[in-house]
PLY file of the C-alpha trace (Angstrom):
ply
format ascii 1.0
element vertex 323
property float x
property float y
property float z
element edge 322
property int vertex1
property int vertex2
end_header
-0.23 -0.01 0.16
1.27 3.71 -1.29
2.11 6.12 1.63
1.50 9.43 0.51
4.20 11.44 2.71
4.29 15.24 2.66
7.96 16.55 3.29
7.64 20.39 4.08
11.23 21.93 3.39
12.56 19.30 0.68
15.41 21.95 -0.63
16.66 22.78 2.69
19.58 20.44 4.14
17.43 18.25 6.32
14.36 18.01 4.13
16.08 16.66 1.26
18.23 14.45 3.48
14.74 12.80 4.70
13.75 13.02 1.15
16.89 10.74 -0.21
16.09 8.21 2.74
12.28 8.18 2.27
12.79 7.90 -1.42
14.48 3.91 -0.85
11.56 2.53 -0.05
9.19 1.94 -3.02
5.61 2.50 -0.86
6.62 6.08 -0.10
5.13 8.61 -2.59
7.11 11.66 -1.52
5.15 14.97 -2.28
7.11 18.41 -2.33
6.41 21.89 -3.11
8.55 25.16 -3.81
7.78 28.41 -2.40
6.50 29.53 -6.12
4.11 26.72 -5.66
3.43 26.90 -1.98
3.94 29.41 0.57
3.81 28.24 3.60
3.45 31.36 5.65
0.16 31.61 4.00
-2.62 29.71 5.99
-5.08 29.57 3.03
-2.46 27.90 0.48
-1.40 25.75 3.15
-5.06 24.58 3.83
-6.05 24.00 -0.07
-2.54 22.27 -0.63
-3.92 20.10 2.25
-7.05 19.45 1.19
-5.76 18.50 -2.23
-3.04 16.14 -1.33
-4.91 13.48 0.34
-1.82 13.65 2.38
-1.12 9.98 5.29
2.32 11.68 6.88
4.09 14.60 7.08
7.08 15.76 8.13
7.53 19.27 8.72
11.37 20.54 8.28
10.14 23.90 6.64
11.67 26.79 8.83
13.45 30.38 8.42
16.89 29.33 9.74
20.33 30.93 10.07
23.58 31.49 12.58
24.33 34.16 15.53
24.42 37.04 12.85
21.20 36.10 11.03
19.31 35.65 14.24
21.00 39.24 15.71
19.74 40.65 12.61
16.20 39.30 11.75
14.66 38.70 14.96
10.82 39.62 13.47
11.45 37.51 10.39
12.94 34.53 12.59
9.70 34.36 15.28
7.07 35.25 12.80
7.75 33.42 9.92
8.54 29.88 11.89
5.35 30.73 13.91
3.46 30.91 10.81
4.74 27.96 9.14
4.32 25.67 11.86
0.85 26.77 13.11
-0.41 26.35 9.31
0.96 22.92 8.55
-0.10 21.39 11.99
-3.45 23.18 11.87
-4.00 21.92 8.36
-2.70 18.45 8.77
-5.25 17.85 11.69
-7.96 19.63 9.66
-7.27 17.19 7.09
-7.33 14.24 8.90
-3.45 13.77 9.23
-2.93 11.59 11.86
1.28 11.30 11.87
3.26 14.26 11.82
6.74 14.66 12.75
7.86 18.32 13.78
11.77 19.26 13.77
12.71 21.63 16.46
16.57 22.94 17.52
18.28 22.29 20.52
18.25 26.45 21.10
14.93 25.48 22.82
16.62 24.92 25.91
17.70 27.61 28.63
20.96 29.27 28.05
22.44 27.98 31.26
20.76 24.35 31.54
22.51 21.69 33.44
24.86 19.94 30.57
23.76 17.26 28.85
20.43 18.79 28.55
17.70 16.29 28.89
14.18 17.00 27.81
12.79 17.68 30.60
14.83 21.23 31.13
12.68 22.64 28.74
11.24 25.91 30.10
13.27 26.09 33.18
15.37 28.84 32.66
16.01 32.11 30.43
17.01 31.54 26.75
20.16 32.42 24.86
19.25 36.35 23.42
20.57 36.11 20.48
18.04 33.25 18.98
15.38 33.80 21.78
12.65 34.19 18.93
13.69 31.31 16.76
13.84 29.50 19.96
10.18 30.33 21.24
8.86 29.90 17.74
10.11 26.24 17.86
8.75 25.59 21.77
5.34 27.08 19.94
5.48 24.10 17.40
6.06 21.65 20.37
3.05 22.79 22.24
1.26 22.63 19.24
1.87 18.95 18.56
1.25 18.28 22.27
-1.90 20.56 21.98
-3.25 19.04 19.15
-2.44 15.19 20.61
-4.01 16.13 24.12
-6.98 17.07 22.29
-7.85 15.88 19.25
-5.86 12.04 19.79
-3.24 12.96 16.94
-0.12 11.30 16.75
1.91 14.41 16.13
5.73 14.05 17.38
8.71 16.29 17.72
12.35 16.01 17.63
15.01 18.10 18.93
18.40 17.97 16.71
21.42 19.26 18.24
23.68 21.42 15.46
23.35 19.79 12.03
25.88 20.14 9.02
26.44 18.10 6.01
25.10 18.12 1.88
22.72 20.77 0.88
23.70 22.94 3.83
23.85 26.87 3.54
27.47 28.50 3.02
26.10 32.13 2.99
29.12 33.86 3.95
27.04 35.78 6.63
23.74 34.04 7.06
25.11 30.42 7.70
25.56 28.31 10.74
29.63 27.65 11.82
30.48 25.00 10.15
29.50 26.05 6.51
30.66 29.33 7.01
34.02 28.27 8.25
34.04 26.15 5.33
33.63 28.63 2.81
35.86 30.84 4.86
39.21 28.79 4.76
38.44 27.61 1.20
38.48 31.25 0.03
41.29 31.89 2.33
43.29 28.92 0.91
42.32 30.05 -2.95
43.37 33.50 -1.93
46.35 32.45 -0.22
45.26 34.48 2.28
47.80 34.99 5.27
45.06 34.67 8.30
41.21 33.48 8.77
39.11 35.29 11.17
36.92 32.85 13.37
34.03 34.55 15.92
34.46 34.89 19.82
36.70 33.08 21.94
36.68 29.86 20.65
35.76 28.56 24.06
32.02 27.60 23.75
31.25 23.36 23.30
29.03 22.51 20.52
27.59 19.03 19.66
27.31 18.68 15.51
25.51 15.86 13.95
25.49 14.79 10.50
22.44 15.35 8.66
22.17 11.88 6.97
21.95 10.58 10.83
19.47 13.16 11.49
17.09 11.98 8.61
17.69 8.27 9.48
16.83 9.31 13.28
13.47 11.17 12.03
12.46 8.46 10.28
13.12 5.78 13.24
11.00 7.86 15.34
8.55 8.67 13.11
7.99 5.04 11.92
8.45 3.32 15.67
5.34 2.07 17.37
3.43 4.30 20.45
3.80 1.16 22.69
7.52 0.84 22.15
8.11 4.81 23.12
5.85 4.39 25.90
7.88 1.30 27.12
11.21 2.60 26.75
10.53 6.33 27.70
8.46 7.27 30.91
6.94 9.22 31.46
6.38 9.94 27.50
7.24 13.44 26.79
6.46 15.63 24.07
10.01 15.75 22.30
12.84 13.72 21.79
16.57 14.72 21.50
18.72 13.80 18.46
22.43 13.91 18.59
25.93 12.43 19.37
26.46 12.99 22.90
29.86 14.18 22.26
30.90 17.65 21.93
33.76 19.75 20.82
34.98 23.23 21.59
34.61 26.22 18.76
38.42 26.34 18.80
38.80 22.59 18.05
36.13 22.82 15.13
37.82 25.67 13.87
40.78 24.05 13.33
39.72 20.46 12.55
37.98 22.13 9.90
41.05 24.31 8.80
42.83 20.72 8.71
40.27 19.11 6.51
40.22 21.98 3.87
43.73 22.01 3.70
44.47 25.80 5.15
48.25 26.49 6.08
47.45 30.29 7.74
46.63 31.73 11.13
43.66 31.49 12.53
42.68 34.91 14.50
39.94 35.17 17.32
37.83 38.28 16.82
36.55 37.98 20.53
34.48 41.31 20.09
31.97 38.86 18.46
29.25 37.04 20.68
29.88 33.16 21.80
26.51 32.55 22.18
25.66 29.74 25.06
28.72 28.53 27.18
27.74 24.76 26.22
25.23 23.02 24.10
25.39 19.30 24.52
22.06 17.36 24.25
21.26 14.10 26.56
20.37 11.19 23.73
19.56 8.72 26.16
15.70 8.36 25.50
16.58 7.81 21.90
19.16 5.71 22.61
16.70 3.48 24.96
14.51 3.15 21.46
16.88 2.01 19.27
18.57 4.50 17.37
22.53 5.61 17.61
24.30 8.08 15.26
26.67 6.67 12.68
29.05 9.83 11.10
31.85 10.82 13.14
32.64 14.30 13.30
36.04 14.10 11.04
34.60 12.23 8.54
31.54 14.10 8.62
33.45 17.23 7.82
34.72 15.73 4.98
31.71 14.92 3.42
30.49 18.39 3.96
33.69 20.17 2.30
33.53 17.77 -0.68
29.68 19.52 -0.95
30.72 22.60 -0.63
33.26 21.81 -3.55
30.87 20.51 -5.88
28.36 23.60 -5.06
31.23 25.75 -5.68
32.03 23.80 -9.03
28.40 23.83 -10.21
28.26 27.57 -9.55
25.27 27.40 -6.72
27.03 29.22 -3.98
25.28 32.47 -2.62
28.31 35.26 -2.58
25.95 38.20 -0.75
0 1
1 2
2 3
3 4
4 5
5 6
6 7
7 8
8 9
9 10
10 11
11 12
12 13
13 14
14 15
15 16
16 17
17 18
18 19
19 20
20 21
21 22
22 23
23 24
24 25
25 26
26 27
27 28
28 29
29 30
30 31
31 32
32 33
33 34
34 35
35 36
36 37
37 38
38 39
39 40
40 41
41 42
42 43
43 44
44 45
45 46
46 47
47 48
48 49
49 50
50 51
51 52
52 53
53 54
54 55
55 56
56 57
57 58
58 59
59 60
60 61
61 62
62 63
63 64
64 65
65 66
66 67
67 68
68 69
69 70
70 71
71 72
72 73
73 74
74 75
75 76
76 77
77 78
78 79
79 80
80 81
81 82
82 83
83 84
84 85
85 86
86 87
87 88
88 89
89 90
90 91
91 92
92 93
93 94
94 95
95 96
96 97
97 98
98 99
99 100
100 101
101 102
102 103
103 104
104 105
105 106
106 107
107 108
108 109
109 110
110 111
111 112
112 113
113 114
114 115
115 116
116 117
117 118
118 119
119 120
120 121
121 122
122 123
123 124
124 125
125 126
126 127
127 128
128 129
129 130
130 131
131 132
132 133
133 134
134 135
135 136
136 137
137 138
138 139
139 140
140 141
141 142
142 143
143 144
144 145
145 146
146 147
147 148
148 149
149 150
150 151
151 152
152 153
153 154
154 155
155 156
156 157
157 158
158 159
159 160
160 161
161 162
162 163
163 164
164 165
165 166
166 167
167 168
168 169
169 170
170 171
171 172
172 173
173 174
174 175
175 176
176 177
177 178
178 179
179 180
180 181
181 182
182 183
183 184
184 185
185 186
186 187
187 188
188 189
189 190
190 191
191 192
192 193
193 194
194 195
195 196
196 197
197 198
198 199
199 200
200 201
201 202
202 203
203 204
204 205
205 206
206 207
207 208
208 209
209 210
210 211
211 212
212 213
213 214
214 215
215 216
216 217
217 218
218 219
219 220
220 221
221 222
222 223
223 224
224 225
225 226
226 227
227 228
228 229
229 230
230 231
231 232
232 233
233 234
234 235
235 236
236 237
237 238
238 239
239 240
240 241
241 242
242 243
243 244
244 245
245 246
246 247
247 248
248 249
249 250
250 251
251 252
252 253
253 254
254 255
255 256
256 257
257 258
258 259
259 260
260 261
261 262
262 263
263 264
264 265
265 266
266 267
267 268
268 269
269 270
270 271
271 272
272 273
273 274
274 275
275 276
276 277
277 278
278 279
279 280
280 281
281 282
282 283
283 284
284 285
285 286
286 287
287 288
288 289
289 290
290 291
291 292
292 293
293 294
294 295
295 296
296 297
297 298
298 299
299 300
300 301
301 302
302 303
303 304
304 305
305 306
306 307
307 308
308 309
309 310
310 311
311 312
312 313
313 314
314 315
315 316
316 317
317 318
318 319
319 320
320 321
321 322
């Protein structure tokens, strides 16, 4: 029996990885729509789309995303667009009797000074990191939307909270990208331009956890397909969201030096300590997802090599955004 699955955000890094993995099973019929075909911020457009598609499952990976600079510069866009996208899709799914949905959040939902590693239970127990608070609040709202439709209507809308993601299909914009793609591009351009040094933001002391995007896609499908009975047996009490990560972190300094080595840059790394560091540490507690049978496969060093290969392919094809 064919399963019609709508992947919202299929052109993004996570969405495209989910599509790649779902496409390996012939029973899955993947439904996608680009921005020209469907404006996810427009409620009526989303309602009309769902009414016409006979959808069985939804992976909600669409979002407005970016690094510290983007979050600081466009806070209104980050909170408004993300709230609208998730509210429109979740409500339209319910209105059109879609029983199963997976919402992809972010580890930034947790308090800035949360005890490490961060378990699912620390949600809403403290103040958020100011630099990405609007985005985080939107993601928390998405979790609570899923939880509320489950409680009131008996839906099976699940939420996953990934750590920092990277890999094929990443955004390498020189200003609005996350730390790994930003550094890959910066070191590559410095190598090609024979520049004596590369400037990295902050002090390099914060610690972060990174997950290869194909691992995230595999985890998402695993959580979507696992039975409610197995979740309840292994996770007690049943929480509204599940962390997805590696359980291993490294300092930004270590990460930066690793990327420099992967790219083959031989110059100096200069730290601009006038730039914000963000939260001092962000490491997820992944015991719950481990307990239901999932563990990551791609280590950071190998993942960075794959990410740089993807960057070189995009650069060769002229697909990188320059401004």
